[in-house]
C-alpha positions in Angstrom: -12.4 95.5 0.8 -14.9 98.3 0.6 -18.3 97.5 2.1 -20.8 98.2 -0.7 -23.5 98.8 2.0 -21.6 101.9 3.1 -22.5 103.9 0.0 -25.9 104.7 -1.3 -25.5 105.3 -5.0 -28.9 107.0 -5.2 -28.0 109.5 -2.4 -24.7 110.2 -4.2 -26.5 110.6 -7.5 -29.0 113.0 -6.0 -26.2 115.2 -4.6 -24.3 115.0 -7.9 -27.3 116.1 -9.8 -27.7 119.1 -7.6 -24.1 120.0 -8.0 -24.2 119.4 -11.8 -27.0 122.0 -12.1 -24.6 124.5 -10.6 -21.9 123.2 -12.9 -24.2 123.9 -15.9 -24.2 127.6 -15.0 -20.5 127.8 -14.5 -19.2 125.2 -17.0 -15.7 126.2 -17.9 -13.6 125.2 -14.9 -14.9 121.6 -14.8 -15.0 121.1 -18.6 -11.6 119.5 -18.7 -12.3 117.0 -16.0 -16.0 116.4 -16.4 -15.5 113.3 -18.5 -13.4 111.8 -15.7 -15.8 112.7 -13.0 -18.7 111.1 -14.8 -16.5 108.0 -15.4 -15.8 108.0 -11.6 -19.6 107.8 -10.9 -20.0 104.9 -13.3 -17.0 103.1 -11.9 -18.4 103.5 -8.3 -21.8 102.2 -9.4 -20.2 99.2 -11.2 -18.0 98.5 -8.1 -21.0 98.6 -5.8 -23.0 96.3 -8.1 -19.9 94.0 -8.3 -19.9 94.4 -12.1 -16.3 95.7 -12.0 -13.6 94.8 -9.4 -10.4 95.1 -11.4 -9.2 98.1 -9.4 -6.9 98.5 -6.5 -8.3 99.5 -3.1 -6.1 102.6 -3.1 -7.5 103.7 -6.5 -11.1 103.0 -5.4 -10.6 105.0 -2.2 -9.2 107.9 -4.3 -12.2 107.7 -6.7 -14.7 107.7 -3.8 -12.8 110.6 -2.2 -13.0 112.7 -5.4 -16.7 112.0 -5.7 -17.4 112.9 -2.1 -15.4 116.1 -2.4 -17.3 117.0 -5.5 -20.7 116.5 -3.9 -19.9 118.1 -0.6 -21.5 121.5 -0.1 -18.5 122.7 1.9 -15.3 123.2 -0.2 -12.1 125.0 0.2 -13.4 127.5 -2.4 -17.3 127.8 -2.3 -18.7 126.8 -5.7 -20.9 129.9 -5.8 -17.9 132.2 -6.0 -16.2 132.9 -9.3 -13.5 130.2 -9.7 -15.3 128.1 -7.1 -14.8 124.9 -9.0 -11.0 125.2 -9.1 -10.6 123.1 -5.9 -12.9 120.4 -7.4 -10.9 120.3 -10.6 -7.7 120.0 -8.6 -8.9 117.0 -6.6 -10.3 115.2 -9.7 -7.1 116.0 -11.6 -5.0 114.6 -8.8 -6.9 111.3 -8.8 -6.7 111.0 -12.6 -2.9 111.6 -12.5 -2.3 109.0 -9.7 -3.4 106.2 -12.1 -3.4 107.8 -15.5 -3.4 104.4 -17.3 -6.7 103.3 -15.7 -8.4 106.6 -15.6 -7.2 107.6 -19.1 -9.1 104.6 -20.4 -12.2 105.6 -18.4 -12.3 109.0 -20.0 -13.2 107.3 -23.3 -16.3 106.0 -21.7 -17.6 109.5 -20.8 -20.9 109.3 -22.7 -21.7 105.6 -22.0 -24.3 105.0 -19.4 -24.2 102.0 -17.1 
């Protein structure tokens, strides 16, 4: 089981907001996976609050890994370079494809706030 005390959703949110501002300037590469990424954040928050636990440990670890990779300032391809979000898109896309049924449903919740 993942220890909910390990993650600070506000710290993750702060880092995500910073990265989202960069995203707004360079929107195209992330456009296809943005809905999944926002769903990942909501899923993590719901998991931490124990509002949603119907997910395997492996899937939750993949979601957390994708979020961490997205908010990290150190990437394989720096985000400030043209095409710098390609590695982020690849990681998010990989996670979505590993459990397409679950994450496909999450994409429909892209605009819902929790």
